[in-house]
C-alpha positions as CSV (number, residue, x, y, z in Angstrom):
1,M,135.2,91.3,102.7
2,N,131.4,90.8,103.1
3,R,129.6,90.0,99.8
4,V,126.4,91.6,98.7
5,K,123.3,89.4,99.1
6,I,119.9,90.4,97.7
7,E,116.9,88.5,99.0
8,L,114.4,88.0,96.3
9,P,110.7,88.5,97.0
10,D,108.1,85.7,96.6
11,K,106.3,87.6,93.8
12,F,107.4,89.7,90.9
13,I,104.8,92.0,89.2
14,Y,106.4,92.3,85.8
15,K,108.6,90.3,83.4
16,T,110.1,91.0,80.0
17,E,112.8,89.4,77.8
18,I,115.9,91.2,76.4
19,P,118.6,89.5,74.2
20,I,122.2,90.2,75.0
21,R,123.6,92.3,72.1
22,I,127.2,92.2,70.9
23,S,127.7,95.7,72.4
24,D,126.8,94.2,75.8
25,I,129.9,91.9,75.8
26,N,133.1,92.9,77.5
27,Y,136.7,92.0,76.9
28,G,136.2,88.9,78.9
29,G,133.7,87.6,76.3
30,H,130.7,87.8,78.6
31,L,128.0,90.3,79.7
32,G,129.6,93.4,80.9
33,N,128.7,95.0,84.3
34,N,128.0,98.4,82.6
35,S,125.5,96.7,80.3
36,V,123.7,95.2,83.3
37,L,122.5,98.6,84.4
38,S,121.4,99.4,80.9
39,I,119.4,96.2,80.7
40,L,117.8,96.9,84.1
41,Q,116.9,100.4,82.9
42,E,115.3,99.0,79.7
43,S,113.2,96.6,81.8
44,R,112.2,99.5,84.2
45,I,111.2,101.6,81.2
46,R,109.1,98.8,79.7
47,F,107.4,98.3,83.1
48,L,106.5,102.0,83.4
49,K,105.3,102.2,79.8
50,Q,102.5,99.7,80.5
51,F,100.9,102.4,82.7
52,G,101.6,105.2,80.2
53,Y,104.5,106.4,82.3
54,S,108.1,107.2,81.5
55,E,111.1,108.0,83.7
56,T,110.5,111.7,83.2
57,N,106.7,111.6,83.7
58,I,105.0,109.5,86.3
59,E,101.9,111.5,87.2
60,G,103.8,114.7,86.4
61,T,107.0,113.9,88.3
62,S,110.3,112.2,87.3
63,I,112.4,109.5,88.8
64,I,116.1,109.3,89.4
65,M,118.2,106.3,90.5
66,T,120.0,107.0,93.8
67,D,121.8,103.7,94.2
68,A,122.3,100.3,92.6
69,V,123.3,96.9,94.1
70,I,124.1,94.1,91.7
71,Q,124.8,90.5,92.7
72,Y,126.3,88.4,89.9
73,K,125.2,84.7,89.9
74,S,126.5,83.5,86.5
75,Q,127.8,84.8,83.2
76,G,125.7,85.8,80.1
77,Y,126.9,85.5,76.6
78,Y,126.1,87.1,73.2
79,G,122.8,85.8,71.9
80,D,121.5,84.7,75.3
81,V,117.9,85.9,76.0
82,L,117.5,87.3,79.5
83,R,114.2,87.2,81.3
84,I,114.0,90.1,83.7
85,E,111.5,90.0,86.4
86,L,110.9,93.0,88.6
87,T,108.9,94.2,91.5
88,V,108.6,97.5,93.4
89,E,109.1,97.4,97.2
90,S,109.7,99.7,100.2
91,I,107.6,102.6,98.9
92,I,108.2,105.5,101.3
93,R,107.5,109.2,101.2
94,S,109.6,110.1,98.1
95,G,111.0,106.8,96.8
96,C,111.0,103.1,96.4
97,D,113.2,100.1,95.5
98,F,113.0,98.2,92.2
99,I,114.1,94.6,92.7
100,Y,115.2,92.5,89.7
101,K,115.9,88.9,89.0
102,V,117.6,88.2,85.7
103,T,117.6,84.7,84.3
104,N,119.0,83.2,81.1
105,T,115.9,81.7,79.4
106,L,117.4,78.6,77.8
107,P,119.3,76.9,80.7
108,G,117.1,78.8,83.2
109,K,120.2,79.8,85.1
110,E,120.1,82.9,87.2
111,V,122.5,85.6,86.0
112,V,121.9,88.6,88.2
113,R,120.0,89.9,91.2
114,A,119.7,93.6,91.5
115,K,118.1,96.5,93.4
116,T,117.9,100.1,92.3
117,G,116.9,102.8,94.7
118,I,114.5,105.3,93.1
119,V,113.6,108.8,94.2
120,F,110.8,110.8,92.7
121,F,112.1,114.2,91.6
122,N,110.7,117.5,90.5
123,Y,113.3,118.9,88.0
124,Q,111.6,122.4,88.0
125,K,112.0,122.8,91.7
126,R,115.3,120.8,91.8
127,K,114.1,118.7,94.8
128,T,112.6,115.4,95.7
129,A,108.8,114.9,95.3
130,P,106.3,112.7,97.0
131,V,105.5,109.3,95.4
132,P,102.4,109.9,93.4
133,P,99.4,108.2,95.1
134,E,98.2,106.9,91.7
135,F,101.6,105.1,91.2
136,K,101.5,103.7,94.6
137,M,98.0,102.4,94.1
138,K,98.9,100.7,90.8
139,I,101.8,99.0,92.4
140,E,99.7,97.8,95.4
141,E,97.1,96.4,93.0
142,L,99.7,94.3,91.3
143,S,101.4,93.1,94.5
C-alpha cells in the first residue's frame, strides 16, 4: 500500500501554539487522530480571526472542508505544546488548500503534516462561491 506523503512549503504564513488536552488522548495514551482534525480547525480559526474572519464569514461567504490528508510523523502526549504552522496554497476559482506542519515545541519533533481542502460556500444558495478577491489578496501579501 502506498503511503501518503505531504510536501511542505518553504514558507508558512501563520503559527500558533496549542497544548494537548487530556480529552485529546486516545486509549493508546497518545494524541488521537480525531483530535488532530480539531486542533487543525482551531489553528485555522485563529488564522482567520486575525483578519476579522470566521469560518462562516469570509467577506460574506463561508468555507467548508472538502477533504483532509494527515501524515503522522510521531506521537504527541498529554501536556505537550504543539506549534501549528500553516499556509494557504492552490487558490482556485472556489477553493484552496490549507497546509499544516505540527511540531512538539519542547523536543522540536514533527508530529503531523496535514492538508485540508477548503471550498467557499454560500449557504443561502446552497452552492459553491468564488474565492473572495480580498481574501486572496491578503494571502498573497503574506506569501
